[in-house]
C-alpha positions in Angstrom: 104.2 50.3 159.1 104.0 48.2 155.9 100.5 49.6 155.3 101.7 53.2 155.8 104.6 52.7 153.3 102.1 51.2 150.8 99.8 54.3 151.0 102.8 56.7 150.6 103.9 54.8 147.5 100.4 54.8 146.0 100.0 58.6 146.7 103.3 59.3 144.9 102.0 57.4 141.9 98.8 59.4 141.9 100.7 62.6 142.0 102.9 61.6 139.0 99.8 60.6 137.1 98.0 63.9 137.9 101.2 65.9 137.1 101.4 64.1 133.7 97.8 64.8 132.9 98.2 68.4 133.9 101.2 68.8 131.7 99.3 67.3 128.8 96.5 69.8 129.4 98.8 72.7 129.6 100.5 71.7 126.4 97.2 71.3 124.7 96.1 74.8 125.8 99.4 76.2 124.6 99.1 74.4 121.3 95.5 75.6 120.8 96.6 79.2 121.7 99.4 79.0 119.2 97.2 77.7 116.4 94.4 80.1 117.3 96.7 83.0 117.5 98.2 82.2 114.1 94.7 82.0 112.6 93.6 85.2 114.2 96.7 87.1 113.1 96.4 85.9 109.6 92.7 86.9 109.4 93.5 90.3 110.8 96.3 91.0 108.4 94.3 89.7 105.5 91.3 91.9 106.4 93.7 94.9 106.4 94.8 94.1 102.9 91.2 93.6 101.7 90.2 97.0 103.2 93.2 98.7 101.6 92.3 97.1 98.2 88.7 98.3 98.1 89.5 101.7 99.5 92.1 102.3 96.8 90.0 100.7 94.1 87.0 102.9 95.0 89.0 106.0 94.0 88.5 104.8 90.4 84.8 104.2 90.6 84.1 107.3 88.6 86.5 106.3 85.8 86.7 102.9 84.1 86.2 99.4 85.5 89.6 98.3 84.3 91.1 101.1 86.4 89.5 99.7 89.5 90.8 96.2 88.6 94.3 97.5 88.1 94.5 99.4 91.4 93.1 96.4 93.4 95.5 94.0 91.8 98.4 96.4 92.5 97.5 96.6 96.2 97.3 92.8 96.5 100.6 92.4 94.7 102.3 95.0 97.0 101.2 93.1 100.0 102.1 89.7 98.4 98.5 88.5 98.6 97.7 88.0 95.0 97.3 84.3 95.6 94.6 85.0 98.2 92.3 86.6 95.6 88.9 85.0 95.4 86.6 87.4 93.5 85.9 91.1 92.9 82.5 92.8 92.5 82.5 96.3 91.0 79.4 98.5 90.5 80.7 101.6 88.8 79.8 104.8 90.5 78.8 103.0 93.6 80.8 100.2 95.2 83.7 97.8 95.0 83.8 94.5 97.0 86.4 91.8 97.4 86.7 88.3 98.9 90.1 86.9 99.9 91.0 83.4 101.2 94.2 82.1 102.7 95.1 78.6 104.0 96.8 78.5 107.4 98.9 75.4 108.3 98.2 74.2 111.8 100.6 72.6 114.3 99.0 71.2 117.5 95.6 70.6 115.9 97.3 68.0 113.7 97.0 65.7 116.7 93.3 65.8 116.2 93.4 65.4 112.4 93.3 69.2 111.5 96.2 70.0 109.3 95.1 73.4 108.0 92.3 76.0 108.1 91.0 78.3 105.5 90.7 82.0 106.5 88.3 84.1 104.5 87.6 87.9 104.6 85.3 90.3 102.9 85.5 94.0 102.4 83.5 96.6 100.5 83.9 100.4 99.9 81.6 102.8 98.3 81.2 106.4 97.2 79.2 109.0 99.2 78.7 112.7 98.4 81.4 114.7 100.1 80.2 116.8 103.1 83.5 117.9 104.8 86.8 118.8 103.1 90.1 120.7 103.3 91.6 122.4 100.2 88.7 124.1 98.6 89.1 126.8 96.0 87.6 130.3 96.8 85.0 129.8 94.1 81.4 128.6 94.4 78.5 127.3 92.4 74.8 127.5 93.3 73.2 124.2 94.1 70.3 125.0 91.8 72.5 124.9 88.7 71.9 121.6 87.0 75.4 120.4 86.3 76.2 118.6 83.0 79.5 116.8 83.6 82.2 117.3 81.1 80.4 120.2 79.5 82.2 123.6 79.4 81.4 126.1 82.1 82.8 129.5 83.1 83.4 130.4 86.7 83.2 134.1 87.2 86.1 135.8 89.1 84.5 139.2 89.3 81.3 140.5 90.7 79.5 141.0 87.4 76.6 138.8 86.6 76.6 136.9 89.9 74.0 139.0 91.8 71.5 136.0 91.4 74.0 133.7 93.1 74.9 131.4 90.1 78.7 131.6 90.4 80.9 133.7 92.6 84.1 134.1 94.5 84.3 133.3 98.2 86.2 135.1 101.0 87.5 131.9 102.6 89.4 132.8 105.7 88.5 136.5 105.3 88.5 139.1 102.5 91.4 140.5 100.5 93.2 139.8 97.3 96.2 138.1 98.9 94.1 135.7 100.9 92.1 134.9 97.8 95.3 134.3 95.8 96.7 131.9 98.4 93.5 130.0 98.6 93.3 129.6 94.8 96.9 128.5 94.6 97.1 126.1 97.6 93.4 125.5 98.5 91.9 126.7 101.7 93.7 125.0 104.5 90.8 124.9 107.0 88.0 122.4 106.9 84.7 123.5 105.3 81.5 121.5 105.8 77.9 121.6 104.8 76.0 124.2 106.9 79.0 126.6 107.1 78.2 130.3 106.3 80.8 132.0 104.1 81.0 135.6 103.0 81.5 136.4 99.4 84.4 138.4 98.0 83.6 141.7 96.2 85.5 143.4 93.4 87.3 142.3 90.3 90.3 140.0 91.1 90.8 138.5 87.6 94.4 139.7 87.6 95.2 137.7 90.8 93.4 134.7 89.2 95.3 134.8 85.9 98.8 133.9 87.2 97.6 131.2 89.6 95.5 129.5 86.9 98.5 129.5 84.5 100.6 127.9 87.3 98.0 125.2 87.7 97.9 124.5 84.0 101.7 124.4 83.7 101.7 121.9 86.6 99.5 119.4 84.7 100.1 119.8 81.0 98.4 116.5 80.0 94.6 116.5 79.6 93.3 112.9 79.2 90.0 112.4 77.5 88.4 111.1 80.8 90.1 113.7 83.1 91.2 110.8 85.3 94.6 112.0 86.4 94.6 111.7 90.2 97.1 114.4 91.2 96.5 117.0 88.5 96.9 120.7 89.6 94.1 121.7 87.1 91.5 120.2 89.5 89.7 122.6 91.8 87.5 121.5 94.7 84.6 124.0 94.6 82.0 124.5 97.3 78.4 124.2 96.3 76.0 126.6 98.1 72.6 128.1 98.5 72.3 131.9 98.9 72.2 132.9 102.6 72.2 136.7 102.6 71.1 138.0 99.2 70.1 141.6 100.0 70.4 144.8 98.1 70.6 142.9 94.8 74.0 141.5 95.9 75.0 138.1 97.2 76.7 138.8 100.5 77.1 135.3 102.0 76.3 131.7 101.2 75.7 128.5 103.0 77.6 125.4 101.9 75.5 122.4 100.8 78.0 120.2 99.1 81.1 120.1 96.9 82.0 119.7 93.2 85.2 119.2 91.2 86.1 121.6 88.4 88.8 120.8 85.8 90.5 123.8 84.3 90.8 123.5 80.5 92.0 126.9 79.3 94.2 129.7 80.6 92.9 133.2 81.1 93.8 135.8 78.6 94.1 139.5 79.5 90.4 140.1 79.0 89.0 137.1 80.7 87.0 137.4 83.9 86.1 133.7 84.1 87.9 130.4 84.5 86.9 128.0 81.7 86.6 124.3 82.5 84.4 121.3 83.1 82.8 119.8 86.1 83.9 116.2 86.7 82.9 113.2 88.9 85.8 112.3 91.2 86.5 110.6 94.5 88.7 112.8 96.8 90.0 113.0 100.3 87.0 114.6 102.0 84.6 113.1 104.4 80.9 112.1 104.5 78.4 114.2 106.3 74.6 113.6 106.4 72.7 116.0 104.1 75.3 116.7 101.5 73.9 117.0 98.0 75.5 115.0 95.1 77.4 117.3 92.7 80.1 114.8 91.6 82.6 115.2 94.5 82.7 111.9 96.5 84.4 110.6 99.6 85.2 106.9 100.1 83.9 104.8 103.0 84.1 101.2 104.1 80.6 99.8 103.8 81.2 96.2 104.7 
């Protein structure tokens, strides 16, 4: 009996020891999970800020480098992450990249001598020729025209002089003066992409054009030297094309090969049949598609 009681006492002691060890293990796992979760969450949030900073900064890659710097710093400040800034690399016209670092204080890991951990993230965004877009104007330019940016051009809004397919008006969403007018005023609200076949619009609709162009000019009275205003109503997204059906000495339909941005500089007078402006380089809200030619209209993509 004495031997049996001794074994029972020893077994109870072993159970207590095992329970204590198990509790320590569970606490350790919980502590590591808490520290690991905090590090993971911090890294995830910091990566989102880095992505937002380069995507926003890339919008200014066609302007001035100080514009890129300002936008990136504004994004970091808005997310209260200015102190996390490590360095910024800007290649104008191509890419912006950023590195951020943030120190995370640890809790359980302190027992093992680790009081903090540095979390670092990297992000980069670049420009690619636009291949899909919504909001295009019902005007087109032949891809074979060698564009000189910021040089004055005239986009024809009647059928004269466009039989070779240099410039022309497009029947986006169908023919008709009212459809054309709405598309010129608001932009075509369906997506266009490279490879799409679009009919041309026939006839002289300079009268419908005149009022809309004046509205767009009135909506953006300031013309900066670098044409860099982001939300200026003078800016038209113009499809770039190659002739598709060019029979009977008339361009009947075109195939879209890319996009360009046209900045309206002058109103139309009563005798004008062309919109006067300049082609500009600009990043917009379109999307990348393989095969798009570069005519100055860019979309923004995360590259790293």
